[in-house]
TORNU-194963 format. One record per atom (N, C-alpha, C): x negated, y negated, z. Coordinates in pm, whole numbers, plus 50000, padded with zeros to 5 digits. Layout:
BEGIN
XYZ...
//
This chain:
BEGIN
225082069306813224882067306615225932069306515226352067906437227632073106349226962069806256227202077506144226802075405996227832080605912228552076105818229462081405684228502087305616228732097205568227602109305484228502117805365229722116005406230232121405243232142112805274232532109505131233492101805148234012106405005235372116205033236462121704877237772114604878237562108004757239422103604740239952105904650241252110804683241992116604534243382104304520243662102204446244872097004350244812085704462244352076004485244392061804581244372053504460245022044904515245052028904430244692037104238243762029304194243202031304064241892044404069242262050604154241222064204180241272075204183241672079604080241992094004061241512105804157239732109304132238982114104182237562109504215237152107504339235402103404362235662111604465233732114104491233092125904596231692117004581231462111404718230112102604755229092104804881228272111504797227002113504960226682100504953226562098205094225762086605173224872087405280223922076405250222882081305366222312065805428221392063205525221502054905647220692044405529220872034305611220222023305551221082010705469220861999805425221951995105341222192000405190223572001205219224222005105083225201994105011224461990704878225441977604801226501989604726227601981804735228661988204625228291974604558228391976904387228831965604309229561970604183229761961104108230791964203977231221949703957232021950903857232671940703758234021939203899234081926403867235481923803938236991927203910237831932203966238461947403972238211958403953236771962803943236871977203928237121983904019236851978804169237591987604257236661988404400235741977004402234881977804480235561977504639236481970304690237241968204773237921982304833238391982604714239572001004730238712006004825237402008604799236562021604860236392015905003236862003405010236332000405213238172003905254239372004205147240762001205188240492016105243240262025205175240592038205186239602043805298238222041505313238062040305465238572036005538239062024905533240132019205682241172031605667241652039805547242922046105629242752059805664241412059305662240752072905701240632076405840240492059605901240142057306038241492053906108242322058006012244002052206085244142040606059244222031305941244732017805889245922022005875246902011505882247952010905809248302015805680249452025405643249302029505486251232028205470250902029705318252552026705267252322039605152253702038005075253502048704923252772036804807252502021604858252292014304735250332022004702249962025204820248582033504778248742046204697249472048104647249772064404560249072057004380247932067904341248172061404237249572067204139249522056004039250662062903967250862072903870252242078003900252452094203882252002103304000251302100804082250832111704185251662112404291251642126104364252502127304467252092124304625250822125704588250522121604779248782118004710248212108104776247082105304826246042112404906244682113004874244232120805005242442114705080242402113205137240992107305197240552117905296239012118205233238422125105367237152121605376236862114805510235512110805547234832119605676233302125805610232782133105699231872120005796231632123805909230652115805996229272121606030228102120606038227152126306165227012117606271227672125006370227732119806482227052126106604226032129606590224932134606669224432126406743224302128506919223982123307005225292109407017226352113407012226952098606982228192103007117227342097607211228232098407334229562098007382229932084107280231792076907259232462089307208232042094407112232832107206996232682118607112231902123407137232002135907248233062126507367233232123007384234052118007523235572117607465235942109207295237182113207228237422128007225236302132807162236822150407136237312153507245236412151007348236812162307508238212153707525238552140507514239592137807565241072145907520241402145407354241902154307258241872171707268241142173007322240462191907356240572191107230239382187007181238612192807057237382196407032237202207606922235732216006974234612205006928233542200706966232562197106901231682201006821231992202006634231762209006559229682207806506229252207506583227602202706586227522192406529227772178606578227452165906534228142164406424229302169306402229742163306253231312162206279231782153906199233022151206236233902144606082235112154106048236182148705932237252144805950237512131905935238852125705920239702126005819240662132105786241332135405661242562127305728242982122605587244462111205562245092112805468246562119805479247152125505324248472115105355248802109105261249772100205247250472106305128252122104405169252682115705052253812106104988254542108304883255232103104768256242093804897256982103804971257832103605111257812089605181256582086605172256362082105301255892086305404255752101105426254792102905530253512104405540252742102505627251692099705629250882111405764250352118205746249482125705834248152125605843247022125505954245992121405967245682135306112244522142406023243682153206084242322144306119242052155306214240332154806317239822167106291238932170406245238482185306204239442189406186240192192206123241562204706059243052200806196242342196406261243552193606368244642180706347245652181406342246772165906353246342160206459246552151406433246072136906557247112123306535247882120506578248252105706582247442095106514247932086106445247452077306380246672068806483247102065806601246612055006717245452065306794245462078406810244262080506849242842078706757243852083206623242352084506542242102068006517242802059406548242512044406538241462039206633241652049806759240582048606862239272050306806239502065306784238012072706704237892063306617237932059906542237692047206430236852039706468237172032306582236232020006674234972026406691234732036106732233712043306749232212044206623233462048406534232572052206436231952042406327233162034306328232962022706206233332010806233232721996106184232921988206221232861975606102234401974006057234401970605910234681952405945233931946005821233971930605868234591925005702235351917005753235911909205661237701908505664238481902705545239781904405605240461917505601240581921705690240791933505741241451932705898242061942505912243231948606019241801954306156240811958706115239771963806200238471953606221239011937506239238041927806271237601930606428236821935306466236131938606603235831927306676235441915506583234911901306637235871898206699237051895306675238221888006726238861892206837238791909806907238881913106979238341906707102238891908107237238621898107364237561908707430238091920807404237231932007467236401935607428236331936407270234841940707194233681926107209234031914807227233381901007249232821908007399233711907907489232731911007618231881920807615232401937707531231341943307535229811933707439230451929007354228961926407266227791916107361228801910507463228171900407578227211908607634228181919707709227161931407766226601936107745226701943807604225201949007547223951941107504224441926507479222961921307422222391914507575223351917007688222821912307820221781923107898222451933707869222391946407918222771950008045223581948408044224561945808206224861958008265224471969808216224821986008250225271985708408223521983708457223351985208599224131975608715224611959208624225631951308691227031959608644227601962308593228631967208557229241980508630228131985708687228552000508792228971998508891228411990608961228921987709121230321984209069230641969108998231741965308995233311972408939232571982308853233611995308823234051999808933232662006309027233532019409113233942008209237233302002909309234161991009379235711987009340235721984509197237531982809168237941991609162237492003509130238342020909121239002022009286237612018709332238092023609542238952012509579239122002909525240361993409543241111996209515241451999409410242632003109355243352016609355242852023509433243002037209509243652033809642242682025509729242992018109849244532013509862244602007509751245951996709708246962008909746246802016009603247792027109600248752037009667247402037509757247822044309931248092035910037247812025610018248612010510101249542011710079250612010009964251562008509848252842020209919251652027809925252872041809936252992044110099252332036810159252402040310324253412029110317253572018810279254022005110348255982008510327255972017010182256542022510117257872028210245256712037610278256992045310421257572040210555256702030610566256962026710706257942011810712258662007410526259252002110573260922004210653261451994410713262712001110835262192011310909260952007310989259962013311024261112020411161261522013611233262512017211366263692025311300264272022411205265202033411203264642043511132263562044311051263392057811047262532064411107261942058711214261172067011333262462072511423263512065811404264962070211508265402081511467265792084611316266012094211238265352103311271263892105411175262892113511227262762122411346262882113911468262652116011575263482129711643265382121711548266492128511607266412143411525266182145611386265612151411284264942163811368263952158811390262552167211431263302173511542263692169711682264282174811790265452185911747266162180711687267522194311604266702203311556266192202711469265362215111416264502221411524263812217911635262982224811729264202229711804265282223811853266012230011899266622245211890266892246711741267282257911660266302267911745264732265211752263672275511772263942287211678263972283511521263942294411398262042302911445262342316111442261142321511413260782327411295259172328511228258442331211093259692341511068260372341210957261242356810876262512362710947263232352011047264082351011134265062350111017265342339310941266382341410862266692350310799266272358410680265542374110619266502381210688266062385610819266372395910889267642391410936268332381910969269242375010988270412380610954270322374310789271292375110670271632391010664269772402810665270112411810641271172422410730270572415810835272142420710950273152419510984273432406610912274872397710860275512414010806274772412410663275882419710585275692435310582274802439410646274772453110701275932456410817276472448410950277422448210984279122442410933278932437510839280272432510754280342443310694279502450510666279742464810580279812471510593279982471510781279282491310808280322498010761281582498610722282302512210730282262516810597281932511210481281732512410361280492520410377279492514610464277882521810484278422533810562278812535410659279412547510756279762555210622280962553510569281532568110461280502565710405279822561610302278502565310206277412576910244277442573410424276192579210462276892593310515278212591110609278682605010626278952614110454279142611710398279602621110236278662623110224277472614610165275922621110165275692630410221275672632610343275152638310487276132655510430277502653110409277902666210406277582671210307277232666710175276682669710061275802677310080274672669210125273202677410085272832685810264273902681310352273052687010465274132695910514275782693010558276552696810693277412697510642277862709710574278822711010505279232726910500279612730510611279562742610664279052757110550277862753810506277652763310386277072761310260278302751710218278552746210093277732732910053276432726410152276062717410136274902719110055273502712509972272702712709914271842718709968271672714410113270212723310198270602740610227272012740910237272092754410208272152764210127272632756210029272382766509859270832761809836269902753209842268562759009852267802764809895268182767210042267462777610143267732792310082268992793310031269412805909965268592809609878268622803009762267452801909622266282804309704266032798809786264252799909838264242814809887265182819009953264932832710005264772842509947265992841209842265982854309689264672847209588264052841409589263012836509524261712841309558261982836709688260532844509821260122855409748261282867609731260772885609759260402886109588261332880109492260332884309345259302879709357259012867009422257402857609384256372868709401257132877009507256072882509557255982900609440256652897809344256122908909240255422902209141255832892209093255472882408990255222864109048253552867009075253042853209090253602840209001254212842908917254852831208793255772820108863256662827608959257062822809036257002813609162255552814909147255222807909312255622793009318255492793209160255752775109172256742765609159258152773509123258992772709160259342772309283259312786009348259262787209459258782776409582257852769409528257262756609632258002745909601258242741209479259702731409458260942730909560261282745609531262612744509623262162744809792261492752509799260912750909946260612735710023260502730009938259922712309986261372704509966261952711009828263802706709841264362709309954264202723410002264762725610173264242710810302263132710510288262282706310383263152693010373263152685410268263422672010226265002671010252265582676310220267432677110238267422679010366266452687510467266772686310594266562670410673265342663910621265172654610671266002643210653266592642610538267232634310451268692634510583269332646710582270552649710684269872639510791268712645910895268612640011015268322626311005267752618710898267972607610865269082597910881269992604710818271782606510751271882602410950271672613110976272382613211128272202604111208271002595511225270092587011296270592573111236271302569411116271402556611096272802558011083273282568911090275602565911148275252562611266273922566811372274372565511519274232547311473273112542411410273102524911430273792517911409275242522511332276152516211253277112515611415277352519511494278002517411599277882502611707277882493911598277462476811648278492476111772277292465711869278082460911956279112447211904280512447211933281142433411845280042418111896279802419212043279072411612070278032404811982277082415311972276262409011880276572404611730278012410611659278062406711569278092390611542279262390711651279892376411688278372365811708277572370511730276162362511804275232363611633275492374011551274392369311475275632358711365276692361811341277812352111265277652337611333277352336211447277132323911477275732319411464274752325611443273282319711421273162316811308273142328011186273372321811075274242309711027275772307411091276282296911060275472284811125274902288611202274042271711259273062267711181272492280711082271262276411012271782274710927272712276510850272932270410666273482260010740274502257310835274702239410880273362231210862272532236110934271252225110921270952224010766270842235910751269892237010585271032224810471271922229410489272902220410408272652204810438272322199210563272342189310635271262184810580269982187410542268842188210519268362185610373269462191710293269402194110193268282204510108268202217410182267232231810158267962242510134267232249310086267692267110185267092268410269268352278610362267992279910503266412286510494265872293810404264292297210474263772283610407263862276210416262502263910389262972258910535264012259210641263902251810694262772247810808261612261510842260932259210903259912250710824259452252710720258472242010647259522227910680260582227010631261072211910691260842206510744260962212510927260712210911021258932202811054258092211610914256892208410961256332196410880257282191010750257512181510678257462166910773258642169210817259332158810960258242159211046257342163711056256722163911207255142156011129255142158211008253822150310916254832135010943255432134810874256082120110824256322115710959256502118211084256752112911209255402109711296254342116711250252982118111301252522103711199252812104011107251812091610990252802083711037254372078811054254792065711103254622061411162254162070311287254112066911424252572056611414251872062611364250772054911357250782045111227251572044511125251512035711050250902018211026250922013311150251162003711213249502002411223248662012311268247402012111285246752018211154247442023411057247032026610917246982019210838248072010310820248201998210766246941985610796246681985610887245501973010974244531979610933244091997110938242542001910896242541995710703243741999710716243971999210526243291984710477243871975510520243911964610483242481958710539242191959310648240491959210693239521966210580239831978110525238881980010400239391968910283240671969810256240431967010127240141952310106240181947210210239501928910229238051934210243237531945210282235861944310307235631950710145236371959510018236041961809950235981949109795236941938309859236891926709776235611921709784235461918809922234161910709954233261914509866233271930109902231961933709789232001934109604233381934809606233421935409496233401914409447233811908009464233341892609446231701893909445231221898809511229861900109507228891900809372229471913309371229011925909251229621916809113230761914309136230891907508971230651887608974230441885009085229881873909059228621873608982227611879909030226381885209007226641884808839227441896308844227831902308649228371889508601228811877708644229631868708579228501858208549227521854408677226221849108606225631853608492225351871408533224851875708398224871870608237226171875108266227161871108149226931857308074227151846708174227041832608099225361830008056224501840108086223201834308099222851842907922223591855507951223521865907835224031856707698225351851507769226521840807621225601832807562225511826507685224021813607615222961818307507222671828107546221201834807444221781835507326223141844607364223371851007224224601838407104224481828307195225371818807082224341813507050223471806907096222501801207037221601804306915221791819706948221221831406815221571830106684223601831406749224441833606636224191818606516224431808606638224321795206566223071790906482221791794606522220711795606433221081803106259221341817606336221701823706202223191817706107223531815906188225051812506078224361797106030223471789106052222911777805948222311783405849221421792405877220821804205785221451806005700222991814005702223901821705608224931809205539224521799205529225511787305461226161779305506226081781305638226671771505708226101760805811225561755705775224421743705816225351737505922226381733905895227391725706011227991731006121228011748606148228231754906189227831760106318228861761306470228051762406567229331776206615228271777206739228521790306795228481792306948229941791707008229971790807151230641804507187230191807807312230991820107394231131813307528232481813607587232841809007711233031819507807232731817807908232561831307978233841819808139234901826508129235711816908262235961832408369235891828708475236341836408552237141834108683237731842308733239141843708799238961850408954238531840009003238031849709171239271853109264240331849609246241421855709284242221865209217241761870209094241831880609014241821892609086242901902509088242521917109161241371925909087240671932309181239251937809113240021945508948238971946408871239091953308757237411958008743238181972508654236481976708629235431966608529236111959908459235191951208366234611937108407235231940008569235121922308648236491912108579235921904708633237171891708600236621881808561235871883408435235951872108343236501874208204236791866908163237631861808041236651857907925236111865707843234941864207745235791858107618235521848407559235891845907414235321839907327235071844507180233951837207114234871826607016234331813907019234661796706954233591795406848234341792506808233411787106653233551770906573233011764906544233101755506417232471758406311233191758706223232411764806045231821749506010232521738706039232471731406005231511715406061230661703106036230601698706133231901687406166231991684506257232981673806343234091680606350234371696006320235381703506357234951706706507236381705806602235931715106728236171729206718235501733506792235571747306818236831753606861237091762406808238171770706818238211786906811239041793706880238721807006887238881814206736237711823706698236851829306588238221832906512239201840306529240231848406465241081836106419240851820806457242331812006403241391803806290239831802106349239011791506270238451793706185238021805806166237171810506032238161818205978237141815305830238301818705660237551836905674237861841005557237441854405567236101859405546235321849205411234411849105397233621841205539233911833305594233111829205689232691841505818234221844905844234141856805930233181865605883232931869105794232161879005729230891879405783230151862805731229241855505745228821854405937229991852805986229501847106119229821865706183230471872506132229951889506191228681893306150228091887906081226971894906052225911885006098226091872006133224791866806227225291873006386226791873306432226531882806540225961899406514226381904306460225591916106432223991918406457223221908606348221701907206366221511903206514222231893506567221721887506721221311899806782223001906006807223221918606910222721932006861221721931506755221761945006698220501951806757219641945606873218701953006926219201959407008220691957507049221021958307186222251972207198222971967407022223961974907011223891990007020224792001507029224352014206999225042015906876224762027606792224992026606618226262028306576226692022106523227922025206404227562023806293228232026706215228352027706016229272014306041228162003505993229121991505970229161985105816230451981105794230721977105659231081959805610230401956105549230661939405520231671938205382232491934605403233571929805268233411918105216233311906605148233621895805132232261884805161231161894505217229991892005305229521875305253229681876505080228661869405037229911858104971231031854504986232171849904969231861835804944231231829104810231581813504808229711810304886228861815304865227421811804842226781818804739225661811904741224541816704593223471814804622222181813904551220831811704550220551818204700219581807104754219021809604881219531815605007220901812604989221991813005089221931825105070221951834004961222451848104948221651856004931220021853704947218951860504967218521863405106219051850205214218831852905313220081864505368221491859105374222131869205352221301885905361221111890605211220751902605175219591908305282218561896205292217611899205390218001905905543218871897805593220141900805711220581913105732221131917305590221751928305594220831940605589219571934705519218681951405501218031951105634217871938205727217151940405858218331950205909219961950005918220231956806026220431971505948220651972105806219891987605778219251994705820218221986405843216711992505921217021997106046218041996106100218092000306248219602012306260220302014206140221382022606136221902021705953223302026005936224012025805833224682011905806225062005405692225011993805647225871995205508227551995605481227561994805349228081982005329227381974205224228321959205171228821957605009229891953605045230431951104894230461936204838229441936404729228831922804671228881924504550228561914804482229291907004327227521895204337226861898904429225641885604425224361896704420223321896904288222381904104274221001901104384221461884904416219941886604522220591891404701221821897304691222281907004801221911920304779222351924104673222251937904601220761942104637219931934604562218801936804517217961941404674218541938204807217871940104898218141953704970219211964304933219661971204946218691985304928218611998205013218042009605011218712016804867220122014504873220612019404750221962011504709222172017604627223172011104535224462017504446225152016304521226462024504392227152014604312226962018404204227992008404071229632012004022230312007404109231402011004058232332004103975232532013603857233392010603713234742016303702235671999903625237202009303599236982015503478237092024603414237432028103268238652028203207239182023603110240082022303063240282030602949241442037602876241562045902748242602039502699243402025302743244432023802674245582031302715246122038902835247312040902855247102041502997245672045903043245482043603194244112039403248244062036703342242832034603444242442041403550241332042703561240972050703648239222043403683238802044703821237362039503869236612050203904235192053003869234142059603888232932048003971232242061004056231272055204137229632062904104228752054304058227732060104036226512054004118225542065104172224912061104238223422063404139222702051004163221992044204048220482046004069219822049503980218112053203985217142038403962216372037403959215262023603932215672014603849215812021003736216132019603600217712008703589218392019003592219622019003632220122005003736219312005903836219281990803972219291979003831218161980503794217151967903687218411964803580219151975203532220281971503424221341963903540222031969803667223111964903692222611952303755221811952203797221061932603880221121925103764220741929103642220781919203530221961915703482223241926603467224191924603437224671908603583224511914303652225161907903775224451890303789222941892603715222511876603778223281867703605223111880103473223361870403363224591869903332225381867703168226551868703124226901875203052228051877202962228451887502888226701898802861226061895202785224721900102734224041898502816223391911402848221941914902906221021909602804220271899402857218941896002822217691902902857216331899202779215711904202879214821896802994215201882502945214981876303119215781879603223216961885203189217391888103303217281903003368216381911003308215951923703324214541918003385213911907903359212491904303379212961905003534213671893203543214271885803668214561898203781215351904403750216051917503827214641928203867213801930203793212561933503813212151934403898212071916703892211031911403992212021908204138212921907804148213591908004281213621919204332213521934404281213631945804313211961945304369211411942404290209631940704349209031934904463209941921504474209551912604625210401921604722211361923204694211961935204809211271948104874211131950904772209921963304818208421958304888207791949304820206921944904887206691937004996208031934105069208471928505186208221939305309
//
């Protein structure tokens, strides 16, 4: 359930600054023609990702700003959207902010984080449903039409197996396509893989051998420089006829040893010197042993060079580093095993895909049958409501066409379409093309009322829902809106007292002019103020006592029901 609880507008169209607190139930927005009632709806549309331009800025303003706050506690769809965008759930409240600059730049924020307009549009479809001559007419969208039928029919249990089977079918199909690509030109591919595996196996490469061989080759190639460095270091440290570091350190330790017997403070330096003597001795022996290893066999050097050359040739051939050759061998072995079994694997996948398609068709057929039954019930109910709402010759149809040969899809294989005939003798056509703006609003109202007991709650906005009607029909429209408001939140822009009197709350939109500029204000009406506003809507230029009595009686009758 989503409700618009707060709306703040600055420098938008003829609005300089408005701040509204909104409640559940039916709220009527009334006021003189041109006061800016529909501008409030336009502002809400911008907050949820509607198209914008600099034309919407108030004259002289540098930017327009709209902030809409929704209570979304318990709305799973909004929580999923927040998770998809990596946004925190701020305790069941979500704040949408839209800023439009004079330079044409438009920025959109959700809970203080910048978001793309497309992402906010998706969120907006979860939060609010606007019915009228606007871009957010969800009733004209095929997916929304299918969802309405499914919601009305309670098809969740039938949809689940269809969705699961379609998902598994697509996964196996993708697996088969990947295997088929691999198996293409199977004979030549098998021959190449076998040759490459035999070639790499013949190399008999050991784990870690490449690193060891490269190290040994470097050592053999530079043994002259290495020997010279080792001999020079040994002479300076250990073997220079008494002039080396070892001899000097030994003499220093001997002299210091006698002095340390007289002063204990020399014990620490003596210990370090004695350690140095031992370390230099070990370094000398190590260098001596190292020099012996440099006397390499020429045959060994030739073997290492040939071995490294063979490894590097194969690495270049396979377009990998030498250290990756062993992994390359394992990869080729796996490819070979897969390809050798590809015919069997493809056959098994084909059988599994055929089985899944059979299961899917059965599940989809059950869903289709349920959809047709639900569509018939919903269409009958909507037709009856349309006729109550001032469209006596109106007829509503819902077609459900199934394509048994279509690939499995998560929503099934049905094409659901709403068709309407607004006038007697007029053939039914797609709702988006046949219905006028006012008719579409009333048809939307009829669909919402018919489906309301099933649908999850969003804030619903009806603009021009009473266009072209009056009298008893207007009263019925008001009752239906109030009925919807009893289940959630409904905002309705209206110029008819018969509709406004049915509202749980009423807001009056007023345009004030000082001779230089105009601005719009919005006032929440109390009981006495509602009587005055309803009387204005009922009467002419002058509000009479009879108009006030009539308004009072209308409110009393609404409360009594």
